[in-house]
C-alpha positions in Angstrom: 56.6 -57.7 42.0 54.5 -55.9 44.5 50.8 -56.4 44.6 48.5 -53.8 42.8 46.5 -51.7 45.3 43.4 -50.3 43.8 41.0 -47.7 45.1 37.9 -46.5 46.9 36.4 -43.7 44.7 33.7 -41.3 45.5 31.9 -39.6 42.6 31.6 -36.1 43.9 28.4 -34.7 42.1 29.4 -31.1 41.9 26.7 -28.8 43.2 24.8 -31.5 44.9 24.9 -29.9 48.3 23.9 -26.5 46.8 21.2 -27.0 44.1 20.4 -30.5 43.1 19.3 -29.8 39.5 22.9 -28.9 38.7 24.0 -32.4 39.4 22.5 -34.0 36.4 24.0 -31.6 33.9 27.5 -32.7 35.0 26.7 -36.4 36.0 27.4 -38.3 32.8 30.6 -36.3 32.2 31.7 -37.1 35.6 30.9 -40.8 35.3 32.7 -40.9 31.9 35.6 -39.3 33.8 35.4 -42.1 36.4 35.5 -44.7 33.6 38.5 -43.0 32.0 40.1 -42.7 35.4 40.0 -46.6 35.9 40.9 -47.4 32.4 43.3 -44.7 31.3 43.7 -41.9 33.7 46.2 -40.9 36.7 45.8 -41.5 40.4 45.6 -39.2 43.3 47.0 -39.4 46.9 47.6 -42.3 49.4 46.0 -43.3 52.6 48.2 -44.2 55.4 48.3 -47.9 54.7 49.2 -47.4 51.1 45.8 -48.2 49.6 45.1 -45.6 47.0 42.0 -43.5 47.6 40.5 -41.4 44.8 38.0 -38.6 45.2 36.9 -37.3 41.8 36.7 -33.5 42.2 37.1 -32.1 38.7 38.1 -32.9 35.1 41.7 -32.0 34.4 43.2 -33.1 31.2 46.8 -32.9 32.4 47.3 -36.8 32.4 51.0 -36.7 33.5 50.9 -34.2 36.3 51.3 -36.8 39.1 53.3 -39.3 36.9 50.8 -42.1 37.6 49.4 -43.7 34.4 47.0 -46.5 34.0 46.8 -48.2 30.5 44.9 -51.3 29.5 45.1 -54.1 27.1 42.5 -56.9 26.7 44.0 -59.0 29.4 45.9 -56.7 31.7 46.1 -53.4 33.5 49.4 -51.8 33.9 50.2 -49.1 36.4 53.4 -47.3 36.3 54.8 -44.9 38.8 58.2 -43.4 38.9 59.7 -46.4 40.6 57.1 -49.2 40.2 55.7 -51.2 37.5 52.8 -53.6 38.5 50.2 -55.5 36.5 46.9 -57.3 37.5 44.7 -59.5 35.5 41.4 -58.4 34.1 38.6 -58.3 34.9 39.0 -56.2 38.1 36.1 -56.8 40.5 34.2 -53.5 41.1 31.4 -52.6 43.4 29.3 -49.5 42.8 27.2 -48.1 45.7 24.0 -46.4 44.4 21.9 -47.3 41.4 21.0 -43.8 40.5 21.6 -42.5 36.9 25.3 -41.9 37.7 25.9 -45.4 39.4 24.0 -47.4 36.8 25.6 -45.7 33.8 29.1 -46.2 35.5 28.3 -49.9 36.0 27.2 -50.2 32.3 30.2 -48.4 31.0 32.7 -50.5 33.1 31.0 -53.7 32.1 31.2 -52.6 28.4 34.9 -52.4 29.0 35.2 -55.8 30.4 35.2 -55.2 34.1 33.3 -57.4 36.6 30.7 -54.9 38.1 28.0 -55.2 40.6 25.8 -52.2 41.5 24.2 -52.1 45.0 21.1 -50.1 45.6 19.6 -49.4 49.0 16.0 -49.1 47.8 13.8 -52.3 47.6 12.6 -51.5 44.2 12.8 -48.9 41.4 10.1 -46.4 40.9 9.6 -43.4 38.7 10.9 -40.4 40.4 12.4 -37.1 39.5 12.0 -34.6 36.6 13.9 -34.1 33.4 17.6 -34.0 33.2 19.8 -31.9 30.8 22.4 -33.9 29.0 25.1 -31.5 27.3 26.8 -32.2 24.0 29.9 -33.6 25.6 27.9 -36.0 27.9 25.9 -37.4 24.9 29.1 -37.7 22.8 30.6 -39.9 25.7 27.4 -42.0 25.5 27.5 -42.5 21.7 31.3 -43.2 21.8 30.6 -46.0 24.4 27.5 -47.5 22.8 25.7 -46.2 19.7 22.8 -48.5 20.5 22.3 -47.0 24.0 22.7 -43.5 22.5 19.9 -44.4 20.0 17.6 -45.5 22.8 18.2 -42.2 24.7 17.6 -40.2 21.5 14.2 -42.0 21.2 13.0 -40.1 24.4 15.0 -37.0 24.0 14.0 -33.4 23.5 16.6 -31.1 22.0 16.9 -27.6 23.5 20.4 -26.6 22.1 19.1 -26.1 18.7 17.1 -23.1 19.8 17.9 -19.8 21.6 19.0 -20.2 25.2 20.3 -17.6 27.6 19.7 -15.0 30.3 16.9 -12.5 30.4 16.3 -9.4 32.4 13.4 -10.5 34.7 11.9 -7.1 34.9 12.2 -5.9 31.3 12.0 -9.3 29.5 15.0 -8.3 27.3 17.9 -10.6 26.7 21.1 -10.1 28.7 23.1 -12.9 27.0 22.2 -15.5 24.4 24.3 -18.7 24.7 25.2 -19.2 21.0 28.1 -21.4 21.9 25.8 -24.3 22.9 24.7 -24.7 19.3 27.8 -23.4 17.7 30.3 -25.7 19.5 28.1 -28.8 18.8 28.2 -28.0 15.2 31.8 -27.0 15.0 32.8 -30.3 16.7 30.2 -32.6 15.2 28.6 -33.3 18.6 25.0 -34.0 19.4 22.9 -31.1 20.4 22.1 -30.5 24.0 18.7 -31.4 25.3 16.6 -33.1 28.0 15.3 -36.5 29.0 13.0 -37.5 31.8 15.1 -38.9 34.7 12.9 -42.0 35.1 13.2 -42.7 31.3 16.9 -42.5 31.4 17.3 -44.8 34.4 14.8 -47.2 32.8 17.0 -47.3 29.7 20.1 -47.9 31.7 18.7 -50.7 33.8 17.3 -52.4 30.8 20.8 -52.6 29.3 22.4 -53.9 32.4 23.3 -57.6 32.5 21.0 -59.8 34.7 22.1 -59.7 38.3 24.4 -56.7 37.9 22.1 -54.5 40.0 21.0 -55.7 43.3 18.3 -53.9 45.4 17.8 -53.7 49.2 21.6 -53.6 49.7 22.6 -50.5 51.6 26.3 -50.2 52.5 27.0 -49.8 56.2 30.7 -49.6 55.9 33.7 -50.8 53.8 37.1 -52.2 55.0 40.2 -51.8 53.2 42.4 -54.8 53.5 46.3 -54.9 53.6 46.3 -56.7 50.3 44.4 -53.7 48.6 41.1 -55.6 48.5 37.9 -54.0 49.7 35.2 -55.8 51.8 31.6 -54.6 52.2 29.2 -54.8 55.1 25.6 -54.0 54.4 22.8 -52.8 56.7 21.1 -56.3 56.5 24.2 -57.9 57.9 25.3 -59.5 54.5 28.9 -59.2 53.5 30.6 -59.3 50.1 34.4 -59.5 50.1 37.4 -59.2 47.7 36.6 -56.1 45.6 39.4 -54.4 43.8 37.6 -51.1 43.6 34.6 -49.6 45.4 32.9 -46.6 43.7 30.6 -44.4 46.0 27.8 -43.0 43.8 25.3 -43.1 46.6 24.3 -39.4 46.5 24.4 -36.4 48.8 24.1 -38.5 52.0 26.9 -40.9 50.8 28.0 -43.6 53.2 31.1 -44.1 51.3 32.1 -40.4 51.2 31.4 -40.0 55.1 33.7 -42.9 55.9 36.3 -41.8 53.4 36.6 -38.4 54.8 35.5 -39.0 58.3 32.3 -36.9 57.9 29.3 -37.1 60.3 26.5 -39.5 58.9 23.7 -37.6 60.4 22.0 -35.0 58.2 23.0 -32.4 57.2 26.5 -33.8 57.5 29.0 -31.3 56.0 26.4 -29.9 53.6 25.8 -26.1 54.0 22.9 -23.9 52.8 23.7 -22.0 49.6 21.5 -19.1 50.4 18.9 -19.9 47.8 15.7 -22.0 48.3 14.8 -23.8 45.2 11.1 -24.5 43.9 10.5 -26.8 40.8 7.7 -28.0 38.9 6.2 -28.8 35.5 3.3 -27.3 33.7 1.5 -27.6 30.4 0.8 -24.2 28.9 -2.4 -23.1 27.4 -1.9 -22.8 23.6 -3.3 -19.2 23.9 -0.7 -18.2 26.4 1.8 -15.5 25.7 4.5 -18.1 26.3 4.0 -19.2 22.8 4.6 -15.8 21.2 8.0 -14.5 20.3 11.0 -16.2 21.9 8.4 -18.5 23.6 8.1 -22.3 23.6 9.1 -23.0 20.0 11.8 -20.4 19.8 13.6 -20.8 23.0 15.1 -24.0 24.6 15.5 -22.5 28.0 15.5 -19.0 29.6 16.9 -17.7 32.8 15.1 -14.7 34.2 17.2 -12.7 36.6 15.8 -10.3 39.3 16.8 -8.9 42.6 17.4 -11.8 45.1 15.7 -14.2 42.8 15.7 -15.9 39.4 13.3 -18.0 37.4 14.3 -20.7 34.8 12.0 -22.2 32.2 12.8 -25.0 29.7 11.0 -27.1 27.1 11.1 -30.6 28.4 8.9 -32.3 25.7 5.4 -33.2 25.1 4.2 -29.7 25.4 5.5 -29.4 29.0 7.6 -26.6 30.5 9.9 -27.2 33.5 10.5 -24.3 35.7 12.7 -23.5 38.7 12.2 -20.5 41.1 15.3 -19.6 43.1 14.8 -17.2 46.0 17.5 -15.8 48.4 15.9 -16.7 51.7 17.3 -17.2 55.2 18.0 -20.8 56.4 14.8 -22.4 57.8 12.2 -20.4 56.0 10.3 -23.4 54.8 7.0 -23.2 56.6 4.2 -21.6 54.7 0.5 -22.2 54.1 0.7 -22.4 50.2 3.8 -22.7 48.0 1.8 -21.6 45.1 0.5 -18.4 46.6 4.0 -17.7 48.0 5.5 -17.9 44.7 2.7 -15.9 43.0 3.4 -13.1 45.5 7.2 -13.4 45.0 6.8 -13.1 41.2 4.0 -10.6 41.1 1.4 -13.2 39.9 3.3 -13.8 36.7 4.6 -17.2 37.5 3.7 -20.1 35.2 1.1 -21.7 37.4 -2.5 -22.2 36.2 
C-alpha cells in the first residue's frame, strides 16, 4: 500500500487584492469549504514530486469531476483515485498559518472534527482591530451546523440586516434601483439564519475563547515550508524555530501570504502579484444624530444596507448595531492618488457635502 500524501493549501480570500471588505462576506463560507475539502471533498492537481497541492479558488459542488474522493470514519481517512486506495490513521497533524478570523475558525472547525491542529500567528499578541463583518445566511448555517454553542455566542453580539430592506439606490435621485428581496426570502424558504453583521474583534475574540489551550501560538511567522518525499510538511519560522512532520499546511495568512508566495513562486515584496482595482476605498463608522434625515423613511430602522451608485463613485451604508452606521466610499481614482491634506474634506467635496460625517 502506498503512503498517503497530503497537502499544502492556500485559502484564497476572493477579492482580497481588490477591496478587502469583500473578503469577510465570503470568508466563513470558504473556510467551511476548506473543512469539507479535508473531510469529504475532492482534490486538485499534483506537484512534480507527487505531493498534492490544493489552492481553494471557488466552491464547486460537482464532487466527482476529478474522481478524487475523501471520506472519513472515526478512525481513518480513505482516499480513492481511479487506481489507488490508501488510508491514514486519524488524527492528521495540521498546521494553519495565520490566526485571523479565517484561520482561527478553520482551526476550530478541524479540531471539532478530531484533527490535531495548531494555528501559528505572526503577531506577538491579539488586539482589537477592524470593523464589522457581514456574515451571510449560508455562512451562519455552517457555523450552526458545526457548533450550536458557538453559533449562540456569535448571535449574542450580532446585528441582523437581512430582515430589512437592502439594495442599490440611485445616488443622485435617492430612488431604488434594485431591492435584494432574496436575502430575506431565501433565508426563510430554506430555514436559514438571517444575514447580519458582527464586529470583527468580537468574532475573533469568540473564536479564540473556544480554541483549546495551546492550539494558537503567537510570534510564529512562517519563513518557508518544505515538502518531504514522504508527503510530510516541515516549517521554518522567522525566529529560527522549526516544527516538523505535518500532514497538511493551510495558508490563511492574508493578502501578503508567505505560503501562497512560495506555492506559486510569487515575489514576496509588496505589492507582489496584487493589482490596483481602479477604485480607492474609504471606510469609517459614525453615530447619527437622532434628528438626522437618515432616520426618516428607508433610514436606519427600515434598511439594513444601501448602496448609492453615482458616476465613477459609489457609497455604501449599513447598520452595524448600537446606533452605529458603517459606511464605505468607493472612488474611481488613478493609482497613487493617496496624498491629500484632509480625507474628510476630500470626501465632502466628492459627495457634495452630503457624506455622513459630522
